[in-house]
C-alpha positions as CSV (number, residue, x, y, z in Angstrom):
1,M,54.6,71.4,6.3
2,D,52.8,74.1,8.4
3,W,53.2,77.9,7.6
4,E,54.1,78.7,11.0
5,I,56.3,76.1,11.7
6,L,58.6,77.1,8.8
7,S,58.0,80.6,9.8
8,G,59.7,79.6,13.3
9,L,62.6,77.9,12.0
10,A,63.5,81.3,9.7
11,E,63.1,83.4,12.9
12,L,65.0,80.9,15.1
13,S,68.2,80.1,12.3
14,S,67.8,84.3,11.9
15,A,68.1,84.8,15.5
16,L,71.0,82.1,15.6
17,A,73.0,83.9,12.7
18,V,72.8,87.2,14.4
19,L,74.0,85.6,17.8
20,V,76.9,84.0,16.1
21,T,77.6,87.5,14.1
22,L,77.8,88.7,17.4
23,I,80.2,86.6,19.2
24,Y,82.1,86.9,15.9
25,L,82.4,90.7,16.4
26,A,83.0,90.6,20.4
27,I,86.2,88.0,19.3
28,Q,87.4,91.0,16.6
29,V,86.8,93.8,18.7
30,R,88.9,92.1,21.7
31,Q,91.6,91.1,18.9
32,N,91.8,94.9,17.9
33,N,91.6,96.2,21.3
34,I,94.7,93.7,21.9
35,F,96.7,95.0,18.9
36,A,95.8,98.6,19.7
37,Q,97.2,98.3,23.0
38,A,100.3,96.5,22.0
39,Q,100.8,99.5,19.4
40,A,100.5,101.9,21.7
41,M,103.6,100.4,24.4
42,Q,105.5,100.0,21.2
43,A,105.0,103.7,20.6
44,R,105.8,104.5,24.1
45,T,108.9,102.7,24.5
46,D,109.8,104.3,20.9
47,T,108.9,107.8,22.2
48,Q,111.0,106.7,25.2
49,I,114.5,105.6,23.2
50,N,114.2,108.6,20.8
51,M,114.3,110.7,24.1
52,I,117.2,109.0,25.7
53,S,118.9,109.0,22.2
54,F,118.2,112.9,21.7
55,V,120.0,113.8,25.1
56,M,122.9,111.4,24.3
57,S,123.0,112.7,20.9
58,E,124.7,116.0,21.8
59,P,127.4,116.2,24.5
60,K,126.3,119.8,25.2
61,Y,122.8,119.1,26.3
62,L,124.1,115.6,28.5
63,E,126.7,118.1,30.1
64,A,124.4,120.9,30.7
65,I,121.0,118.7,32.2
66,N,124.2,117.0,34.4
67,T,125.5,121.0,35.6
68,V,121.8,121.5,36.7
69,M,121.0,118.1,38.0
70,A,124.5,118.3,40.6
71,Y,123.9,121.6,41.2
72,L,120.2,120.9,42.6
73,N,121.8,117.9,44.7
74,E,124.9,120.1,45.8
75,P,123.4,123.7,45.9
76,G,126.9,124.9,47.4
77,K,128.9,124.0,44.6
78,G,129.5,126.5,42.0
79,E,126.7,127.9,39.5
80,V,125.0,127.3,36.6
81,S,125.5,129.6,33.5
82,E,122.6,130.7,31.4
83,Q,123.7,128.7,28.5
84,D,123.8,125.3,30.4
85,K,120.0,126.3,32.1
86,R,119.2,126.9,28.4
87,D,120.6,123.6,27.2
88,A,119.1,121.9,30.1
89,L,115.5,123.2,29.3
90,V,115.9,121.8,25.9
91,V,116.6,118.3,27.4
92,L,113.9,118.8,30.2
93,S,111.3,120.0,27.1
94,V,112.0,116.7,25.6
95,I,111.5,114.9,28.9
96,R,108.6,117.1,30.1
97,A,106.6,116.3,27.1
98,T,107.3,112.6,27.3
99,L,106.4,112.5,30.7
100,E,103.4,114.6,30.8
101,N,101.9,112.7,28.0
102,T,102.3,109.6,30.0
103,Y,100.4,110.9,32.7
104,E,97.6,112.3,30.7
105,Q,97.3,108.5,29.5
106,Y,97.7,106.9,32.7
107,T,94.7,109.2,34.0
108,K,92.7,108.4,31.2
109,G,93.3,104.5,32.0
110,L,95.0,104.1,28.7
111,I,98.3,102.4,30.2
112,S,98.7,100.4,33.7
113,R,99.8,101.2,37.0
114,D,102.5,99.3,37.0
115,F,104.3,101.0,34.0
116,Y,103.5,104.2,35.1
117,Q,105.1,103.5,38.6
118,G,108.0,102.0,37.0
119,V,108.9,104.3,34.1
120,T,107.2,107.6,34.8
121,V,107.3,108.1,38.6
122,Q,111.2,107.0,38.4
123,T,112.0,109.8,35.6
124,I,110.0,112.3,37.2
125,K,111.9,111.6,40.7
126,T,115.1,112.1,38.9
127,Y,114.4,115.1,36.7
128,G,111.3,116.4,38.1
129,P,113.2,118.6,40.5
130,A,115.2,120.3,37.8
131,M,112.0,121.1,35.8
132,L,110.2,122.7,39.2
133,A,113.6,124.5,39.7
134,L,113.9,126.1,36.1
135,D,110.3,126.8,36.8
136,M,109.3,125.2,33.4
137,W,105.8,125.2,32.2
138,L,103.3,122.5,33.1
139,T,99.8,121.7,33.1
140,P,98.4,122.4,36.7
141,G,97.2,118.3,37.2
142,F,100.8,117.3,35.9
143,R,103.0,120.2,38.0
144,Q,100.5,118.8,41.3
145,E,101.5,115.1,40.3
146,M,105.1,115.9,39.9
147,Q,105.0,118.0,43.3
148,E,103.2,115.2,45.3
149,I,106.1,112.5,43.5
150,I,108.9,114.4,44.7
151,G,107.9,115.7,47.8
152,R,107.3,119.1,47.8
């Protein structure tokens, strides 16, 4: 057997080995991306559940947010006490952190438009007016997004 032929066969087998390795790595990366996306979705779900549990765990927080929301929907009916404002701010701070984090993930392309529209936008429509009325601190981009969503 000629050394040139043997050398050519060795190069060909090396190239095939590299190709098989690259295909294997591409499959692994794809599977890892799917797993990471599933973990991120689970983390968002856990965060939503924790947020809801927090609000529901303390009657004064639920009552305070209901008082503020009722006042915003019907401004002529009664007043909101300073205690209710403080308690509502606690609740809204938890909600804001979750919403703003989800908004940032959406703007970076880490979550789908469907998820953002289905969960985040609906929650902004519900609690955004209270956040703006109580002048909560929001990043400029998120404040603008919130104002566009609720039409202010």
